[in-house]
C-alpha positions in Angstrom: 39.5 156.3 36.3 40.9 156.3 39.8 44.4 154.9 40.6 42.8 152.3 42.9 40.7 151.0 40.0 43.7 151.0 37.8 45.5 148.7 40.3 42.7 146.2 40.3 42.4 146.3 36.5 46.1 145.7 36.0 46.2 142.9 38.6 43.4 141.1 36.9 45.0 141.6 33.5 48.4 140.1 34.7 46.6 137.2 36.3 44.4 136.4 33.3 47.3 136.7 30.9 45.3 137.9 27.9 43.2 140.8 26.8 40.3 138.5 25.8 40.2 136.7 29.1 40.3 140.0 31.0 37.5 141.4 28.8 35.4 138.3 29.5 36.0 138.6 33.3 35.0 142.3 33.2 32.1 141.8 30.8 33.5 144.3 28.2 35.0 144.0 24.8 38.7 143.3 24.2 39.2 146.7 22.5 37.9 148.3 25.6 40.5 146.5 27.7 43.2 147.5 25.2 42.1 151.1 25.4 42.1 151.1 29.2 45.6 149.5 29.3 46.9 152.1 26.8 45.5 154.9 29.1 47.2 153.4 32.1 50.5 153.1 30.3 50.2 156.7 29.1 49.6 157.9 32.6 52.6 156.1 34.0 54.8 156.9 31.0 56.0 153.3 30.5 55.0 150.3 28.5 53.7 147.6 30.9 52.7 144.9 28.5 54.1 143.5 25.2 51.1 142.4 23.2 50.3 140.9 19.8 47.1 139.7 18.3 47.6 136.3 20.0 49.6 136.8 23.1 50.8 139.2 25.8 53.6 139.3 28.3 54.6 141.8 31.0 57.6 144.0 30.3 60.2 144.3 33.1 58.4 147.5 34.2 55.2 145.6 34.1 56.6 142.8 36.3 57.8 145.3 38.9 54.5 147.2 38.8 52.5 143.9 39.2 54.6 142.9 42.2 53.8 146.1 44.0 50.2 146.2 42.9 49.6 142.6 44.2 51.2 143.6 47.6 49.1 146.8 47.9 45.9 145.0 47.1 46.7 142.2 49.6 47.3 144.8 52.3 44.0 146.5 51.5 42.3 143.1 51.9 44.1 142.5 55.1 43.1 145.9 56.5 39.4 145.1 55.7 39.7 141.8 57.5 41.2 143.5 60.6 38.5 146.2 60.9 35.8 143.6 60.4 37.3 141.5 63.2 37.7 138.6 60.7 40.8 136.6 61.5 40.8 134.3 58.5 43.6 132.0 57.3 46.5 133.7 55.6 45.8 134.6 52.0 47.3 136.7 49.3 50.7 137.0 47.5 54.0 136.5 49.3 57.2 137.2 47.3 60.4 135.8 48.7 64.1 136.1 47.7 66.7 133.6 48.7 70.1 132.2 47.8 70.4 129.4 45.2 71.5 126.5 47.3 69.3 127.1 50.4 66.4 128.2 48.2 66.5 124.9 46.2 67.2 122.5 49.0 65.3 123.9 52.0 63.1 126.9 51.2 61.4 125.6 48.1 60.0 122.5 50.0 59.1 124.6 53.0 57.1 127.1 50.9 55.2 124.2 49.3 54.4 122.8 52.7 53.2 126.2 53.8 51.0 126.5 50.7 49.5 123.0 51.5 48.4 124.4 54.9 47.1 127.7 53.5 45.9 127.2 49.9 44.6 130.7 49.7 48.2 132.2 49.6 50.1 132.7 46.4 53.9 132.3 46.7 56.6 133.6 44.3 60.1 132.5 45.1 63.1 134.1 43.3 66.4 132.5 44.0 69.6 134.4 43.0 73.3 134.1 43.5 73.3 137.4 45.4 70.7 139.1 47.6 68.3 141.4 45.7 67.1 144.7 47.1 63.8 143.8 48.7 62.0 147.1 48.4 63.2 147.9 44.8 62.1 144.4 43.5 58.9 144.3 45.5 59.8 141.4 47.8 57.9 140.8 51.1 60.7 138.7 52.6 64.4 137.8 52.0 66.4 134.9 53.5 69.9 136.0 54.5 72.8 134.5 56.3 75.3 135.7 58.9 75.7 139.3 60.0 73.1 141.7 58.9 74.8 145.1 58.6 72.0 147.0 56.9 69.9 148.9 59.5 67.2 149.3 56.9 65.9 145.8 57.6 64.1 144.1 60.4 65.1 140.5 60.9 64.0 137.4 62.7 66.3 134.4 63.1 64.7 131.3 61.6 67.6 128.8 62.1 70.9 128.3 63.8 73.7 127.4 61.4 77.5 127.1 61.6 80.2 127.5 59.0 82.5 124.5 59.1 85.9 123.8 57.5 86.1 120.5 55.7 87.9 118.5 53.0 87.6 115.1 51.4 89.7 112.2 52.6 91.3 112.2 49.1 92.7 115.7 49.7 93.7 115.2 53.3 95.5 111.9 52.6 97.5 113.6 49.8 98.2 117.0 51.4 97.9 116.5 55.1 95.5 118.0 57.7 95.9 121.6 58.7 96.1 122.2 62.5 96.5 126.0 62.8 95.3 129.1 61.0 98.8 129.6 59.6 98.6 126.1 58.1 95.8 127.2 55.9 98.1 129.4 53.8 99.9 126.3 52.7 96.8 124.6 51.4 94.6 124.8 48.4 91.4 126.5 49.5 88.2 126.6 47.5 86.5 130.0 47.4 82.9 131.0 47.2 82.3 134.5 46.1 79.4 135.8 48.2 77.9 139.2 48.3 80.4 141.9 49.2 82.6 139.7 51.4 86.4 140.1 50.7 87.5 137.5 48.2 89.9 134.9 49.5 89.5 135.9 53.2 88.2 133.4 55.8 87.1 134.7 59.2 87.4 132.9 62.5 86.1 133.9 66.0 88.6 133.8 68.8 87.5 134.8 72.3 85.4 137.8 71.1 88.0 138.7 68.5 87.7 138.0 64.8 90.8 136.8 62.9 90.7 137.3 59.1 93.0 134.9 57.3 94.0 135.4 53.7 94.0 132.0 52.0 94.9 130.8 48.5 93.6 128.5 45.9 93.0 128.0 42.2 89.3 127.3 42.3 86.5 129.7 43.1 82.8 130.1 42.2 79.8 132.1 43.1 77.8 128.9 43.2 78.0 126.9 46.5 77.0 123.6 44.8 79.9 123.9 42.4 82.4 124.6 45.2 81.0 121.7 47.2 81.5 119.3 44.3 85.1 120.5 43.9 85.7 119.7 47.6 84.1 116.2 47.2 86.4 115.5 44.3 89.5 116.3 46.4 90.5 119.7 45.1 90.9 121.6 48.4 89.6 122.8 51.7 86.1 124.3 51.8 84.5 126.6 54.4 80.8 125.9 54.0 77.5 126.1 55.9 76.6 123.1 58.1 73.3 122.6 56.4 75.0 122.0 53.1 77.8 119.6 54.1 76.2 117.7 57.0 75.1 114.7 55.0 78.6 114.3 53.4 80.3 114.5 56.8 78.0 111.8 58.1 78.7 109.6 55.1 82.4 110.1 55.4 82.8 111.8 52.0 84.0 114.9 53.8 85.9 115.3 57.1 85.8 118.3 59.4 89.2 119.9 60.1 90.5 122.3 62.8 87.3 121.8 64.9 89.0 123.7 67.8 88.8 126.9 65.6 85.4 128.6 65.1 84.5 130.2 61.8 82.1 133.1 61.9 78.5 131.9 62.1 76.0 131.8 59.3 72.7 131.8 61.1 69.6 132.1 58.9 67.4 135.2 59.1 64.1 136.2 57.5 64.4 140.0 56.7 62.0 142.6 55.5 62.3 146.4 55.0 61.5 148.5 58.0 59.1 150.6 56.0 57.1 147.5 55.0 54.1 146.7 57.2 54.5 143.0 58.2 51.3 141.5 57.1 49.6 138.6 58.8 50.4 136.2 56.0 54.1 137.1 56.1 54.2 136.8 59.9 52.5 133.4 59.6 55.1 132.3 57.1 58.0 133.4 59.3 56.5 131.5 62.3 56.2 128.5 60.1 59.8 128.6 58.9 61.1 129.0 62.5 59.2 125.9 63.5 60.2 123.9 60.4 63.9 124.9 60.6 64.2 124.3 64.4 66.4 121.4 63.6 68.0 122.4 60.3 70.3 119.7 59.0 73.4 119.4 61.2 76.2 117.0 61.7 74.5 115.2 64.6 71.4 114.4 62.6 70.9 110.9 61.3 70.6 110.5 57.5 
């Protein structure tokens, strides 16, 4: 059995979700499917499927193998379309990784809208509190914010986005409003632990120079929504992306402070590994996101 045939077999098995359904699709007996799966696992040296007499599920190795298999088969299909001069609508699997807050609020609805336009695509969105390695986990696309230091990635900007300093009227009425960077050290600041950024350090741009300010506070979280709720409840100052706080600033539940100072930007990028061929379906998705997020929620928008 060739490796290519193995890929198609395992892709079908994972999609069908059972040995019996796969056997029915292939026109063979369930024991034949089980034997073929065992041979594939023996060749790879790993267990791909947990199976009982009534159910089956992919192991972590099986999930990873399936992600790569689906992408390979989609690329084969795309290559066939290209050489046959067929420019059909986007189709096939797209796996995307994004942060929790942005993934829930903006990217999830955007991907659903993309699927509504192109029902032959299959989309898997994995949201996480820290960026996952795209190549290792078999992702086609990642959504990232701010500076992109890793040269192993290509990136396209899909939205402009600022970081803004804010606090609730409850906090400012009680503790006063900071005016300078030095004032921040006398205030309670709410921290968000993100990626590998230094903990408790806020960065501001100043005429081409970056000022890193060490601030202090009792509350910190790796979840932006938790930190935002703390700020709304009056527990301190928060440095947060504009898309996340705009509606609260418009409603008056948060106030912007120190607007003459400029925190480092948090523009939104779609990134993909350099070694990954950018398929037509992924390129179409990126173009769609750029158009959709042209006016990402900002302070000037109306509710």
